Backbone as JSON, one array per atom type, in Angstrom:
{
  "sequence": "MPAITPRLFAIVIVSVAFIALTIAITAGAFASLDQQVAQAMHNIWEPSLHGLFQAIAELGGLELTTVLMLGLLIFLWQQGFGSDALVVLVFFAAEGFELFYKYNLPHPGPPRSIEQADGPSLSDLLTGRLGGNSFPSGHMMRTVIVYGLLAFVVRRLSPSPIVRSLAGPVAIVIIVLMVFDRLYLDVHWESDVIGGLLLGAIALLAGTVWLDRPRKADN",
  "N": [[16.3, -22.49, 3.24], [15.5, -19.13, 2.62], [17.67, -16.4, 3.35], [16.89, -14.19, 5.97], [17.98, -12.03, 7.19], [18.94, -9.78, 5.58], [16.46, -8.67, 4.92], [15.49, -7.9, 7.4], [17.26, -5.84, 8.02], [16.51, -4.18, 5.95], [13.93, -3.49, 6.74], [14.48, -1.88, 8.94], [15.87, 0.23, 7.68], [13.93, 1.25, 5.86], [11.99, 1.98, 7.68], [13.28, 4.04, 9.06], [13.47, 5.82, 6.92], [10.76, 6.35, 6.53], [10.09, 7.63, 8.93], [11.76, 9.86, 8.7], [10.62, 11.05, 6.46], [8.11, 11.7, 7.51], [8.85, 13.65, 9.4], [9.9, 15.56, 7.68], [7.63, 16.28, 6.21], [6.03, 17.34, 8.23], [7.54, 19.57, 8.79], [7.08, 21.02, 6.55], [8.6, 20.67, 4.3], [7.97, 19.41, 1.91], [5.98, 20.84, 0.76], [6.07, 22.68, -1.45], [6.94, 21.03, -3.61], [4.9, 19.13, -3.59], [2.71, 20.7, -4.41], [3.55, 21.43, -6.99], [3.71, 18.95, -8.36], [1.06, 18.08, -8.13], [-0.3, 20.08, -9.57], [0.81, 19.71, -12.09], [-0.16, 17.16, -12.73], [-2.85, 17.73, -12.75], [-2.99, 19.34, -14.96], [-2.71, 17.58, -17.07], [-5.0, 16.24, -17.07], [-7.62, 14.2, -18.3], [-10.87, 13.99, -19.05], [-12.2, 11.77, -20.25], [-10.82, 9.58, -19.4], [-11.43, 9.22, -16.81], [-13.2, 7.28, -15.68], [-11.73, 4.92, -16.06], [-9.5, 5.3, -14.38], [-10.77, 5.49, -11.95], [-11.62, 2.88, -11.74], [-9.16, 1.57, -11.55], [-8.41, 2.53, -9.09], [-10.0, 1.01, -7.41], [-8.6, -1.33, -7.08], [-6.9, -0.91, -4.98], [-8.64, -0.37, -3.01], [-10.33, -0.42, 0.19], [-12.23, -2.44, 0.44], [-11.81, -4.52, -1.6], [-9.11, -5.22, -1.12], [-9.22, -6.12, 1.53], [-10.87, -8.36, 1.25], [-9.2, -9.93, -0.39], [-7.06, -10.39, 1.36], [-8.33, -11.84, 3.39], [-9.03, -14.02, 1.86], [-6.48, -15.02, 1.3], [-5.72, -15.77, 3.87], [-7.59, -17.84, 4.41], [-6.9, -19.64, 2.38], [-4.18, -20.34, 3.0], [-4.59, -21.48, 5.48], [-6.27, -23.68, 4.88], [-4.54, -25.14, 3.34], [-2.85, -26.18, 5.14], [-1.01, -24.5, 6.29], [-1.13, -23.26, 8.9], [0.0, -21.43, 10.92], [1.34, -19.72, 9.22], [-0.71, -18.38, 8.03], [-1.22, -16.3, 9.67], [0.13, -14.18, 8.67], [-1.44, -12.27, 7.49], [-2.0, -10.45, 9.41], [-0.23, -8.36, 9.28], [-1.29, -6.68, 7.43], [-3.63, -5.67, 8.64], [-2.5, -4.48, 10.86], [-0.99, -2.47, 9.65], [-3.07, -0.97, 8.57], [-4.21, 0.03, 10.91], [-2.09, 1.63, 11.76], [-1.97, 3.48, 9.7], [-4.43, 4.85, 10.07], [-3.95, 5.93, 12.59], [-1.93, 7.77, 12.0], [-3.31, 9.49, 10.26], [-5.21, 10.54, 11.91], [-3.66, 12.0, 13.67], [-1.62, 13.49, 12.43], [-1.54, 16.55, 11.1], [-2.27, 17.14, 7.89], [-3.64, 18.11, 5.34], [-5.26, 16.96, 2.33], [-5.01, 17.37, -1.32], [-6.57, 20.35, -2.66], [-10.12, 20.77, -3.29], [-10.48, 22.03, -5.67], [-8.8, 20.96, -7.55], [-8.91, 18.28, -7.15], [-10.12, 15.12, -8.23], [-13.0, 12.95, -8.55], [-12.73, 10.11, -6.59], [-12.4, 6.48, -6.71], [-15.31, 4.75, -5.57], [-15.66, 3.99, -2.1], [-15.88, 2.43, 1.13], [-14.19, 3.6, 2.9], [-14.42, 6.27, 2.5], [-16.23, 7.2, 4.29], [-14.83, 7.81, 6.51], [-13.47, 10.09, 6.02], [-14.29, 12.73, 6.85], [-14.05, 12.5, 9.63], [-11.35, 12.21, 9.88], [-10.39, 14.66, 9.48], [-9.69, 15.47, 6.95], [-7.06, 14.83, 6.53], [-4.31, 13.37, 4.8], [-2.04, 11.79, 4.81], [-0.44, 8.74, 5.49], [-0.94, 7.56, 2.05], [-3.6, 5.42, 1.95], [-4.58, 3.7, -0.04], [-2.27, 3.29, -1.54], [-0.56, 2.08, 0.31], [-2.02, -0.29, 0.96], [-2.04, -1.53, -1.54], [0.66, -2.17, -2.02], [1.16, -3.96, 0.12], [-0.83, -6.04, -0.15], [-0.77, -7.03, -2.9], [1.92, -7.5, -3.08], [2.32, -9.48, -1.08], [0.64, -11.5, -2.09], [1.96, -12.08, -4.49], [4.36, -13.03, -3.47], [3.57, -15.37, -2.09], [2.47, -16.83, -4.2], [4.76, -17.24, -5.78], [6.1, -18.94, -4.12], [4.42, -21.18, -3.83], [2.96, -21.9, -6.16], [2.47, -24.41, -8.63], [3.02, -23.95, -11.23], [5.51, -22.9, -13.44], [5.31, -20.69, -15.13], [3.29, -19.11, -13.99], [4.53, -18.56, -11.56], [6.7, -17.03, -12.47], [5.41, -14.81, -13.47], [4.16, -13.62, -11.33], [5.58, -11.7, -9.7], [6.21, -9.52, -11.59], [3.52, -8.8, -12.32], [2.5, -7.88, -9.88], [4.18, -5.68, -9.5], [3.46, -4.06, -11.68], [0.8, -3.43, -10.98], [1.25, -1.96, -8.65], [2.72, 0.23, -9.64], [0.81, 1.33, -11.36], [-1.03, 2.15, -9.43], [0.39, 4.14, -8.12], [0.51, 6.12, -10.13], [-2.22, 6.48, -10.49], [-3.15, 7.57, -8.02], [-1.93, 10.06, -8.12], [-2.81, 11.05, -10.56], [-5.56, 11.3, -10.25], [-5.5, 13.26, -8.43], [-6.0, 12.93, -5.69], [-4.26, 12.58, -3.71], [-1.27, 13.97, -2.36], [2.07, 13.9, -3.71], [3.86, 13.28, -1.71], [2.26, 11.89, 0.07], [1.84, 9.55, -1.34], [4.41, 8.51, -1.49], [4.79, 8.06, 1.22], [2.83, 6.07, 1.64], [3.89, 4.03, 0.05], [6.28, 3.49, 1.45], [5.35, 2.74, 4.04], [3.79, 0.56, 3.33], [5.8, -1.08, 2.29], [7.3, -1.65, 4.58], [5.49, -3.24, 6.06], [5.09, -5.31, 4.2], [7.68, -6.41, 3.97], [7.97, -7.3, 6.62], [5.99, -9.23, 6.63], [7.0, -11.11, 4.78], [9.27, -11.91, 6.13], [8.11, -13.24, 8.28], [6.89, -15.38, 6.91], [9.13, -16.7, 5.97], [10.43, -17.44, 8.24], [12.63, -19.1, 10.62], [12.16, -22.59, 11.03], [11.1, -25.29, 13.2], [12.69, -28.47, 13.33], [10.9, -30.62, 13.22], [8.78, -29.55, 11.88]],
  "CA": [[15.48, -21.34, 3.69], [16.1, -17.86, 2.24], [18.17, -15.59, 4.46], [15.97, -13.1, 6.3], [18.72, -10.91, 7.78], [18.88, -8.57, 4.75], [15.12, -8.07, 5.01], [15.39, -7.23, 8.7], [17.96, -4.57, 7.85], [15.69, -3.35, 5.06], [12.82, -2.96, 7.54], [15.03, -0.77, 9.73], [16.18, 1.35, 6.77], [12.68, 1.83, 5.35], [11.33, 2.63, 8.82], [13.97, 5.32, 9.25], [13.06, 6.69, 5.82], [9.37, 6.77, 6.79], [10.13, 8.63, 10.02], [12.36, 11.07, 8.15], [9.6, 11.66, 5.6], [7.11, 12.29, 8.39], [9.43, 14.88, 9.96], [10.02, 16.53, 6.59], [6.28, 16.76, 5.89], [5.63, 18.19, 9.35], [8.29, 20.83, 8.66], [6.67, 21.71, 5.33], [9.64, 20.56, 3.28], [7.42, 18.89, 0.66], [4.82, 21.64, 0.35], [6.25, 23.22, -2.8], [6.98, 19.93, -4.57], [3.54, 18.57, -3.64], [1.89, 21.6, -5.23], [4.0, 21.37, -8.39], [3.32, 17.67, -8.93], [-0.41, 18.07, -8.23], [-0.71, 20.95, -10.66], [1.22, 19.07, -13.34], [-1.1, 16.08, -13.01], [-4.13, 18.36, -13.07], [-2.89, 19.9, -16.32], [-2.81, 16.52, -18.09], [-6.27, 15.55, -16.81], [-8.45, 13.91, -19.46], [-12.15, 13.48, -18.51], [-12.6, 10.48, -20.8], [-10.1, 8.51, -18.71], [-11.79, 9.24, -15.4], [-13.75, 5.99, -15.28], [-10.64, 3.94, -16.03], [-8.68, 5.49, -13.19], [-11.6, 5.12, -10.8], [-11.58, 1.41, -11.67], [-7.83, 1.21, -11.04], [-8.42, 2.85, -7.66], [-10.65, -0.07, -6.67], [-7.61, -2.37, -6.79], [-6.33, -0.62, -3.68], [-9.71, 0.0, -2.1], [-10.41, -1.18, 1.43], [-13.08, -3.62, 0.28], [-11.17, -5.59, -2.36], [-7.88, -5.67, -0.47], [-9.59, -6.9, 2.7], [-11.34, -9.66, 0.75], [-8.04, -10.68, -0.86], [-6.3, -10.83, 2.52], [-9.09, -12.92, 4.03], [-8.89, -15.16, 0.97], [-5.14, -15.57, 1.52], [-5.75, -16.43, 5.18], [-8.33, -19.1, 4.27], [-6.11, -20.54, 1.52], [-3.04, -20.86, 3.74], [-5.11, -22.34, 6.55], [-6.76, -24.92, 4.3], [-3.4, -25.89, 2.8], [-2.05, -26.7, 6.24], [-0.03, -23.52, 6.75], [-1.92, -22.53, 9.9], [0.7, -20.29, 11.51], [1.68, -18.8, 8.14], [-1.9, -17.59, 7.73], [-1.18, -15.09, 10.51], [0.81, -13.11, 7.95], [-2.4, -11.23, 7.13], [-2.06, -9.47, 10.49], [0.56, -7.17, 8.92], [-2.21, -5.81, 6.69], [-4.51, -4.98, 9.58], [-1.65, -3.61, 11.69], [-0.67, -1.29, 8.84], [-4.29, -0.17, 8.5], [-4.3, 0.76, 12.17], [-1.04, 2.65, 11.77], [-2.4, 4.53, 8.77], [-5.47, 5.64, 10.72], [-3.31, 6.69, 13.67], [-1.25, 8.91, 11.38], [-4.27, 10.44, 9.69], [-5.87, 11.22, 13.03], [-2.74, 12.78, 14.49], [-0.69, 14.32, 11.66], [-2.26, 17.52, 10.27], [-1.71, 17.16, 6.53], [-4.78, 18.07, 4.42], [-4.99, 16.54, 0.96], [-5.16, 18.4, -2.36], [-7.84, 21.1, -2.6], [-11.19, 20.28, -4.15], [-10.41, 22.71, -6.97], [-8.07, 20.11, -8.5], [-9.19, 16.87, -6.85], [-11.14, 14.45, -9.01], [-13.73, 11.94, -7.79], [-12.0, 8.85, -6.44], [-13.24, 5.29, -6.79], [-16.16, 4.65, -4.38], [-15.13, 3.11, -1.06], [-16.39, 2.66, 2.48], [-13.23, 4.44, 3.62], [-14.85, 7.66, 2.34], [-17.02, 7.57, 5.46], [-13.92, 8.27, 7.55], [-12.78, 11.3, 5.59], [-14.59, 13.86, 7.71], [-13.52, 12.26, 10.96], [-9.9, 12.32, 9.84], [-10.05, 16.06, 9.27], [-9.15, 15.69, 5.61], [-5.63, 14.5, 6.49], [-4.15, 12.38, 3.74], [-0.76, 11.08, 4.89], [0.01, 8.31, 4.17], [-2.0, 7.07, 1.17], [-4.05, 4.08, 2.29], [-4.64, 2.91, -1.27], [-0.9, 2.91, -1.91], [-0.08, 1.14, 1.32], [-2.69, -1.57, 0.8], [-1.62, -2.14, -2.81], [1.99, -2.77, -1.83], [1.07, -5.12, 1.03], [-1.68, -7.13, -0.64], [-0.28, -7.65, -4.12], [3.26, -8.0, -2.77], [2.18, -10.76, -0.37], [0.09, -12.5, -3.01], [3.03, -12.48, -5.41], [5.33, -13.82, -2.69], [3.0, -16.69, -1.84], [2.35, -17.52, -5.5], [6.11, -17.66, -6.18], [6.5, -20.05, -3.26], [3.53, -22.35, -3.82], [2.35, -22.28, -7.43], [3.16, -25.48, -9.35], [3.27, -23.52, -12.61], [6.65, -22.0, -13.58], [4.88, -19.46, -15.79], [2.58, -18.31, -12.99], [5.54, -18.07, -10.61], [7.52, -15.99, -13.09], [4.59, -13.63, -13.73], [3.61, -13.07, -10.09], [6.28, -10.47, -9.33], [5.94, -8.44, -12.54], [2.13, -8.35, -12.24], [2.39, -7.07, -8.67], [4.88, -4.41, -9.73], [2.63, -3.27, -12.59], [-0.34, -2.92, -10.22], [1.75, -0.93, -7.73], [3.06, 1.41, -10.45], [-0.47, 1.9, -11.78], [-1.65, 2.83, -8.29], [1.15, 5.38, -7.92], [0.04, 7.1, -11.1], [-3.65, 6.69, -10.24], [-3.31, 8.49, -6.89], [-1.51, 11.39, -8.53], [-3.62, 11.5, -11.69], [-6.86, 11.73, -9.72], [-5.22, 14.37, -7.5], [-6.6, 12.67, -4.38], [-3.16, 12.55, -2.76], [0.0, 14.6, -2.71], [3.11, 12.91, -4.0], [4.45, 12.86, -0.43], [1.36, 10.86, 0.63], [2.07, 8.32, -2.09], [5.7, 7.98, -1.03], [4.55, 7.53, 2.55], [2.11, 4.8, 1.5], [4.85, 3.05, -0.45], [7.22, 3.11, 2.52], [4.64, 2.0, 5.08], [3.45, -0.74, 2.75], [7.02, -1.88, 2.16], [7.65, -2.14, 5.92], [4.58, -4.34, 6.38], [5.36, -6.41, 3.27], [8.93, -7.06, 4.39], [7.7, -8.01, 7.86], [5.21, -10.41, 6.27], [7.86, -12.12, 4.15], [10.14, -12.44, 7.19], [7.31, -14.22, 9.01], [6.7, -16.56, 6.08], [10.42, -17.37, 5.8], [11.05, -17.57, 9.56], [13.2, -20.43, 10.91], [11.18, -23.59, 11.48], [11.62, -26.41, 13.94], [13.01, -29.61, 12.45], [9.75, -31.5, 13.05], [7.74, -28.88, 11.13]],
  "C": [[16.18, -20.04, 3.31], [16.54, -17.06, 3.46], [17.21, -14.42, 4.7], [16.69, -11.88, 6.87], [18.7, -9.66, 6.91], [17.53, -7.88, 4.81], [14.89, -7.37, 6.34], [16.1, -5.88, 8.66], [17.14, -3.62, 6.98], [14.52, -2.74, 5.82], [13.29, -1.76, 8.34], [15.27, 0.45, 8.84], [14.91, 2.03, 6.28], [11.93, 2.53, 6.47], [11.96, 3.99, 9.11], [13.57, 6.31, 8.17], [11.64, 7.21, 6.03], [9.32, 7.83, 7.88], [10.69, 9.94, 9.51], [11.37, 11.81, 7.25], [8.53, 12.35, 6.44], [7.6, 13.62, 8.96], [9.5, 15.97, 8.9], [8.66, 17.12, 6.23], [5.79, 17.71, 6.98], [6.3, 19.56, 9.28], [7.93, 21.61, 7.41], [7.65, 21.61, 4.18], [9.11, 20.1, 1.93], [6.31, 19.76, 0.09], [4.94, 22.12, -1.1], [6.21, 22.12, -3.86], [5.61, 19.28, -4.7], [2.66, 19.4, -4.56], [2.25, 21.49, -6.7], [3.55, 20.08, -9.06], [1.8, 17.62, -9.13], [-0.9, 18.92, -9.39], [-0.35, 20.35, -12.02], [0.26, 17.95, -13.72], [-2.47, 16.65, -13.38], [-4.14, 18.87, -14.51], [-3.02, 18.84, -17.4], [-4.12, 15.72, -17.93], [-7.09, 15.39, -18.08], [-9.75, 13.27, -18.96], [-12.53, 12.09, -19.01], [-11.92, 9.3, -20.11], [-10.5, 8.38, -17.24], [-12.3, 7.88, -14.91], [-12.69, 4.92, -15.16], [-9.84, 4.06, -14.74], [-9.47, 5.28, -11.9], [-11.61, 3.6, -10.62], [-10.24, 0.93, -11.12], [-7.77, 1.45, -9.54], [-9.03, 1.73, -6.83], [-9.68, -1.19, -6.32], [-6.96, -2.16, -5.43], [-7.36, -0.23, -2.65], [-9.76, -0.92, -0.89], [-11.17, -2.49, 1.25], [-12.35, -4.77, -0.41], [-9.93, -6.11, -1.65], [-8.17, -6.5, 0.79], [-10.06, -8.3, 2.29], [-10.16, -10.52, 0.31], [-7.21, -11.2, 0.31], [-7.02, -11.95, 3.27], [-9.02, -14.19, 3.18], [-7.53, -15.83, 1.14], [-5.08, -16.33, 2.84], [-6.42, -17.8, 5.07], [-7.53, -20.11, 3.46], [-4.96, -21.16, 2.3], [-3.49, -21.81, 4.85], [-5.54, -23.7, 6.0], [-5.63, -25.79, 3.74], [-2.48, -26.41, 3.89], [-0.98, -25.76, 6.75], [-0.69, -22.62, 7.81], [-1.24, -21.3, 10.44], [1.09, -19.26, 10.45], [0.51, -17.88, 7.81], [-1.94, -16.3, 8.55], [-0.48, -13.93, 9.83], [-0.14, -11.97, 7.6], [-2.52, -10.17, 8.22], [-1.25, -8.22, 10.15], [-0.32, -6.17, 8.18], [-3.06, -5.0, 7.65], [-3.72, -4.07, 10.53], [-1.31, -2.33, 10.94], [-1.87, -0.38, 8.7], [-4.46, 0.67, 9.77], [-3.29, 1.89, 12.25], [-1.4, 3.81, 10.86], [-3.43, 5.45, 9.42], [-4.9, 6.49, 11.86], [-2.64, 7.94, 13.11], [-2.25, 9.95, 10.89], [-5.06, 11.17, 10.77], [-4.96, 12.26, 13.67], [-1.76, 13.67, 13.73], [-1.48, 15.27, 10.77], [-1.6, 17.63, 8.89], [-2.87, 17.04, 5.54], [-4.37, 17.67, 3.01], [-5.15, 17.67, -0.03], [-6.51, 19.09, -2.28], [-8.86, 20.56, -3.59], [-11.15, 20.92, -5.54], [-9.66, 21.88, -8.01], [-8.37, 18.63, -8.29], [-10.32, 16.33, -7.71], [-11.83, 13.39, -8.15], [-12.97, 10.63, -7.78], [-12.95, 7.68, -6.66], [-14.04, 5.15, -5.51], [-15.59, 3.64, -3.39], [-15.76, 3.44, 0.27], [-15.46, 3.56, 3.29], [-13.57, 5.92, 3.48], [-15.62, 8.14, 3.57], [-16.14, 8.12, 6.58], [-13.3, 9.63, 7.24], [-13.03, 12.48, 6.51], [-13.99, 13.71, 9.1], [-12.01, 12.41, 11.02], [-9.45, 13.75, 9.57], [-9.47, 16.37, 7.91], [-7.67, 15.37, 5.48], [-5.41, 13.32, 5.55], [-2.82, 11.63, 3.76], [-0.85, 9.94, 5.89], [-1.18, 7.83, 3.32], [-2.35, 5.63, 1.52], [-4.11, 3.17, 1.08], [-3.24, 2.4, -1.64], [-0.35, 1.87, -0.97], [-0.69, -0.24, 1.12], [-2.25, -2.28, -0.47], [-0.28, -2.83, -2.66], [1.89, -4.03, -0.98], [0.36, -6.29, 0.36], [-1.09, -7.8, -1.87], [1.16, -8.14, -3.97], [3.19, -9.35, -2.08], [1.63, -11.85, -1.29], [1.16, -13.0, -3.97], [4.04, -13.37, -4.7], [4.83, -15.24, -2.48], [2.89, -17.49, -3.14], [3.72, -18.03, -5.94], [6.59, -18.84, -5.33], [5.69, -21.33, -3.52], [2.98, -22.78, -5.17], [3.15, -23.39, -8.12], [3.55, -25.08, -10.77], [4.46, -22.55, -12.69], [6.25, -20.66, -14.21], [4.18, -18.54, -14.8], [3.58, -17.73, -11.99], [6.35, -16.92, -11.19], [6.74, -14.7, -13.32], [4.13, -12.93, -12.46], [4.26, -11.75, -9.71], [6.01, -9.32, -10.28], [4.51, -7.91, -12.49], [1.93, -7.47, -11.02], [3.03, -5.7, -8.85], [4.06, -3.49, -10.63], [1.46, -2.65, -11.83], [0.1, -1.79, -9.29], [2.07, 0.35, -8.49], [1.79, 2.11, -10.93], [-1.12, 2.68, -10.65], [-0.92, 4.13, -7.96], [0.61, 6.47, -8.84], [-1.42, 7.47, -10.86], [-3.87, 7.72, -9.13], [-2.96, 9.93, -7.28], [-2.39, 11.93, -9.65], [-4.98, 11.99, -11.24], [-6.73, 12.9, -8.75], [-5.94, 14.18, -6.16], [-5.53, 12.6, -3.29], [-2.0, 13.38, -3.3], [1.02, 13.5, -3.01], [3.79, 12.44, -2.72], [3.58, 11.81, 0.26], [1.62, 9.51, -0.03], [3.39, 7.68, -1.66], [5.54, 7.37, 0.36], [3.83, 6.2, 2.52], [3.02, 3.69, 1.0], [5.77, 2.55, 0.66], [6.53, 2.29, 3.6], [4.23, 0.62, 4.59], [4.65, -1.65, 2.65], [7.45, -2.45, 3.51], [6.8, -3.36, 6.28], [4.84, -5.55, 5.48], [6.63, -7.15, 3.67], [8.72, -7.87, 5.67], [6.93, -9.3, 7.58], [6.08, -11.5, 5.66], [8.84, -12.71, 5.16], [9.39, -13.5, 7.99], [7.16, -15.5, 8.2], [7.99, -17.35, 5.9], [11.15, -17.57, 7.13], [11.64, -18.96, 9.74], [12.14, -21.37, 11.47], [11.88, -24.67, 12.32], [11.78, -27.61, 13.0], [11.79, -30.51, 12.21], [8.6, -30.84, 12.33], [8.02, -28.96, 9.63]]
}
């Protein structure tokens, strides 16, 4: 069984980093850098690529990621990993945490003068109720959790060495694409993206700790 202690320490470290980032954002420490990064991305905007980046956005959309998590739950349950299937709860817990932050932390997203149309999502219905607050990035958080967990499970259970070896790199590529997508579409500040990465990493680490938890001898 892989040691989980380093991951527990990592959860503490990333959690501290997330809290520190929250404090820094509240103090306005990222305001200047956020503006500079947003303007730089706006300057390289290419209309012909808009559809492509809207499609990339769907990879982290609420709809697809929820379906993937429910699919993971059903798969683990059907394969006899009943208690392991509960790992999907980290996804829904993180979603709740994201909404709590967006309701309570005043942090409006980029202005409409530079923001491009995002990929369509049911989460757009919440935008007005959240007061336009954008920290942390939900797309970023969901991408880290969902594709990270899928890669972890594939590396554990796939009978194919090639599939196992590709799972991690594919997840990393999707996460990197989502980082650029959020900034390229100017729908999030760079601080929002970092926040989504950190919150997603906390949930992902917690999920892998659950999957690698100590088992009883008769299990």
